[in-house]
N, C-alpha and C positions, 0 to 999 in steps of 0.2 A: 693511697688513702682507701679506707674501707667504710662503707655505710651499709647497715643491715635494715631491711624493711620486713615487717610481718603483715601480710595481706591475706585475709581469709585463712589464717593459720599457716600459710606458707612463708618460710623465711627465705628472702631473696637477698643475697649478698652482692653488693656492687663494689668492684675493685678498680682503682685507676692506677696508671703507671706513675712512677716517681715524679713529683713536682706538679701533678695535676689535681686540683681541688674539685671534688664532686659537689655540685650545687643542685640538689633535687628541687623541682618546682614546689611551691608552698602547698599544693594539694596533697603532697606526701608527708607533710610535717608530722601529723599525728600518727603516722604509720612507721616512723623511724624508731628503732629500739636499740638500747644499749645492753640488753640482756644477752647472756652467752647462749650458744646453741649451734648445732650443726645446720648448715644451710640446705634447703631443698634445691636451690638453684644458685649458681655463681655466674655473674656477668662481668667480664673484664671490659673496662671502658677505655677506649683510646680515641684521642682527638685526630688521629690520622685518617687517611682515606684508604679504602680497600675496594677491590674489584670482584665481581661475581665470576667464578670460574667459567671458562668457555664450555665446559661439559654440562653446565646447568641450563635447563630449559624453563622459560616462563610458564607458570601453571595457573596464575591468578592475577587479575588486574582490577583494582578497586578504583572506581571513578570518584572524582571530587564532587560532592554534593553540597550545594549551598542552600541554606535556609532563606527563603524570600517570603515577602508578605503573601504572595500567591501560592506558596507551598514549596517543597523541596525541588531543586532543579539540578540536573546533571550538567556540569560545566563543560564536559568533554575532555577535561584534563585528568591525568592519572594522579591519585592521592598516594597510593602505595601499591606495590606489586610483589609477588612471590615467585621465586625461581627455585628449582629443586634438581638434585642429581643423587647419585648413589651415596655421596658423602654427607649430604645435609640439606638444609633449607636456608634460603637467603631472602631476606625481606628488606626492600628498599622503600623509604618514604621520600616523597617529593615536598620539601618544605620551602617556604618563601621568606621567612623573616628570622635570620638571613636565608638567602637561597642556598640550599645544600641538599645532599642526598645521603643521609645517614644509612648505614647498612648494619643489619642484625644478622649474625651467622649462628645457626643452630645445628651443630654437628649431630649426626644420627647417634642415638643411644648414649647421649652424653648430657649431663646437667651442668656443663661448663660451657657457656656461650660467650660470644664476642660482639661488642657493639662499637662501631667506628662512627664517631659523631661528625667528622669533617669540619670541626671548628678548631683551628690551631690556637694555642694559648695555654694559660695556666688554669683555666676553669672549664668545667664540662657539665652539661645537663645530661645526667645519665639515663633519663627516661623521657625523651621528647615525645609529644603527641604526634602521630597516633601509635608510635612504637610501644608506649607504655601499655596500652590496651592489648596490643598483639602479644606482647611478652606474657601478660596475664592469661590470655587465651591459650597460648601454646603450653604454658606451665599447667594450667588447669586441665587441659585435654590429656596431657601425659600423666597427671597425678590422679585422675579419676573423677573430676568434677564437671560441672556444666556452667558455662557463662550464659546468663539469660538477660534479655532486655525486659526489665520489669521493675515494678515498685513493690517493696516489702514493708509490711507494718506488723506491729504487735497490738492486738485488740482483745481485751479481756483475757490476757494471758495466752492467746493463741496466735501463731504466726501465719500470716496470709500473704500470698503473692498475687499480684495482678500483672499479667503480661499481655502483650498484643502488638499489633503493627504500629508504626508511627502515626500519631494522631488518635489512637484508640482511647486515650484517657488515663494513661499510667500516672502522669504527673498530677492530673486532676484528682485521682483517687488518693494519692499521697497527701495532697493538700486538705482534702475532706477529713481524713483521719487525723492529720496533724492539728487541725483546728479543733478537733474534739478531744485533744489531749493525749492521743495515742502516740506511741513511739514509732517513728519512721526509720526503717533500716537503711533504705535508699530509694530514690525515685527514678533511677535510670538504668543502672547496671548492677546485677547481683551475681555473685559466685555461689553455686549450689554444690554441696559435697556431703557425703555420708560420714558421720562421726558417731562412733559408739552405738551403731545400730539405728540412728535417726538421721534424717536429712536436715541439713542446716543451711540457712541463707546467710551470706556475708555481704557487707558493704564493700565497695571498691573506691579508690581515690579518683573522683571525677571532678568535683568542685573544690573550691579553695578551702572551705570549712569542713570537708569530709573527715570522718573519724572512724576507727574500727568499731563495727557493730555486728551483732549476729543474733539469730533466733532460730528455734526449731520451726519446721514447716508443717502446718496442719492441713492447709488447703491451698490449692493453686487455681486461680481463675483466669481464663482467656477472655478478655473483656472487649466490649464495643459499646458505643453509645446507643441508647434505646429510648423508647417512649414510656417504658415502665421497667421496674426492677424484676428481672427474671433470671434465675439460676437453673442450669440444667446440667446434671452430672454426665461426664464422659467416661469412657472406659476403653480398654483394648487399644487397637491400632489408632483410633481417632484421638485418644488422649496423648499417645506417644507422638503422633504427627503434629499435634498442636504445640507440644513442648519443643520439638525439633525446629519447627518453622519459626519460632520466636527466640531461638538460641543463637549465639554467635557460633559460626561453624566454617570450616574450610572443606567444602565438599569435593575439592580436587584430590584430597588425601583419603584414599579408601579405608586405610586403617583407622584414621581419626573419625571418619563417618561411622564406621562400625562400632567404635567405642562409644560414640555419642548415642547411637540407637540403643545399645545395651544398657547404658546408664538411664536413659529416658524410660525404658521398659521397667527397670528396677525401681525408679522413682515412682512411677504410676502404680506399682504394686503395693506401696505403703502410704502414699499421699494421695488424697482425693483431688481430682482434676475436674473442673466444671467450666462450662461456657456461661458467661454472664453479660447480659444486656443491662445497662444501668442508667439512671437519671443522675446528672451531675450535681447532686445536692446531698444534704445530710440524711435523706431518707434511705440511701443505699447502705450507709453504715448501720442504721437501725434495722434494716431488712436483713443484712448478713449477721449482725450480732444476735438477733432473735433466732435465726435459723441455726446458728452454730452453738447456741446455749445448750447446756446439758439437759435442762428441763424440757426444752423443745424436742431434742433428739429422743428422749424417753417417751414423750407424748406422741411423737410421730410413730415410733415403733408400736406403741400400744394401740394407736388408731388403725395401723395396718393390720395388726393381729385381730382386732374386732371386726374389721371388714372381711378378713379372711374367714371368719366364723359366720359370715352372711348376716351380720347385724349392722344397723345404722349407727353413724357417729355424728356428733355435733362439733363443728369447728368454727372458730372465730375468724372472720375476714379481716384482712389488714391493709388492703390497697384499694386503689380507685379504678382499676382496669375494667371492672364490670359495672361501673356507675351508669345509671342509677338503680339497676336491677339488684345489685349487691353493693352495699356501702361499708366503709371501714367500721368495724364494731358489730356488724350484723353477725348472727350465728346461723350458719348454713347447715342444713341436714343432708348428709351424704348417705345414700343407700347402695348396697351391692346391686349390680345389674349385669345382664348378659349383653355383651357388645353387639350381638346380632340384632338386638331389639332397638338399638340406638339409631337416631336419624338427625339430619341437620336441623339446628335450632335447639336441640337439647343442651343443657348446661351440665358439664361433667367435671369431676375433680381428677386432675392428672397428677400422678406421683412425680415430684420434681425435686431432686437434691435433698432428700430426707424430709420433704414436706409436700404440700398439696397446692395446686393452682386450679382455681375454678374458672373456667372459660366456656364459651359457647361453641358447639361444633359447627363448622362451616362446610366441611366436606368429609365424606367417607369413601374409601376405596376398599373393595373386597377382592381377594383372590383365593386360591386354594390353600395358601399357607398362612396368610396374615390378614387382619383387618387393620387398615391404616386410617388414622383419625387426625384431622387437622382442626385446630381450635383458634379462637380469637376473642379477646376481651371486647365487650361492647363499646368501651371507650379507648380501645387500642387502634392505632392506625396501621399496624403491621400484624400479619398472621403469625401464629406460633409455628415452630418446626413440626413436621409430621411425627406422630408417635404410633406405636402399635398397641393392641389391646392389652399387652402386658404392662403398659404404663398407666392403664386406666384404674383409678381407685374406686369410682362409683358415680352414680347419677345424683346431681343436686336436685332434690325434689321440692324444697321449700326454704324460706328464710324467716328467721325470727328477728324482728326489729322491735326492741322494747317488749311490750306485752302482745304485740301483734304477730301472727304467723301468716306470711305471704307466700303465695304460689309463684313459681318461676314461670314467667310467660315465655312462650316459644318465639315471640316476636321481639324485635329490638328497635331502638331508635337509630338513625344514621350514625356511622362511626365518627364523623367529624363533629356532629352535635354532641355525641357522648363524650368525646375527647375534650371539647370546650367546657362542657358542664363539669367534668371531672377536674379539669385544670382550675376552674373558678372555685370549686369546692375545696380543693387542696390548698390554694392560696389563702382562702378565707380561714381555713382551720389553722394554718401556720400563723397568720396575723393575730387570731384570737389567742393562740397559745402564748405568743410573745407578750401580749397585753396582760395576760393572766400572771 
């Protein structure tokens, strides 16, 4: 029997021995195809048992992690392990229902693999968990892609990925965009590959109702929960490192690790990568949608050009992080300045991810090479990352609120009080908007 699957554009052909019926799990239903075509990978399925050669040494051991109310816990048991020798790679999974140890054999430099399920009978599950994900990983690695832990969405015609460690908010982000009517590519595991000169993200079969979905990638964010929405663009080795740390990888394999680094470097050369702290509500979608809009990008470039000509600019505030000194809708005046003249207490505009963030300076460090500046919103409980004078857009000198022009005070109220006032103001505004 033969069953063809198309996942992320890869055609995987499953073949069983005579008399054995292949019964893929229902999460693969939408990925089964009857169209013709040459396979990228052939897997021969057998219900028999097989042994790892004595020449193979164990190179990787994955522990069984259980999700508990208190958080992930290492049970001390082995979930799957990898052995390797000069002939190939051997992956064994330790399954409990029923108890068995299916073996996947991947010969070197061959796209014809073997899977021994260890379940005698006339039916076979050709892709038992976790071997299904491992098959996709090794195929993707060999074919030039990246398997990434992340959520992917399409918002306003643009493809965005949110990646991060467990608990960072990937599923939360997918839910926020889904509730807003945006298309979610996947909220757990994505396959990323280059197609026709563009990097694309693809869904993978993880859940019962998964289906093939894909979209071009315009921006990738490494996310974490925060007390305000702050995006900061990354570049170079930092961007590459963030992608690698959140991708599925087998670091015991030097060749595979090298391929992953090369692909991550190529990805960051054409796709923007940023760090993003976010609030788990609809404000994050509004924040990103505004910053990624074409009009916003054009305006940001124009503002940067005006500041470079040593002229002041007027920009509209959109958040609560500087409440009450700066309120949403205030128009703030930013003037060029010499970083040498700045001191703690000054409010400055920092360039951040094609936009500006106006926060108060809390600390300045000077050495022979750089001036380092640290800022913090008056209503923020956490300081911003250190920046250099090259990230400085200008000094905020005053605020226009309606018909009034207010000076920026060098003093501030306590952070906790500012945070509470900003929270109350934000809640009140959302309630008023809903009633309207």
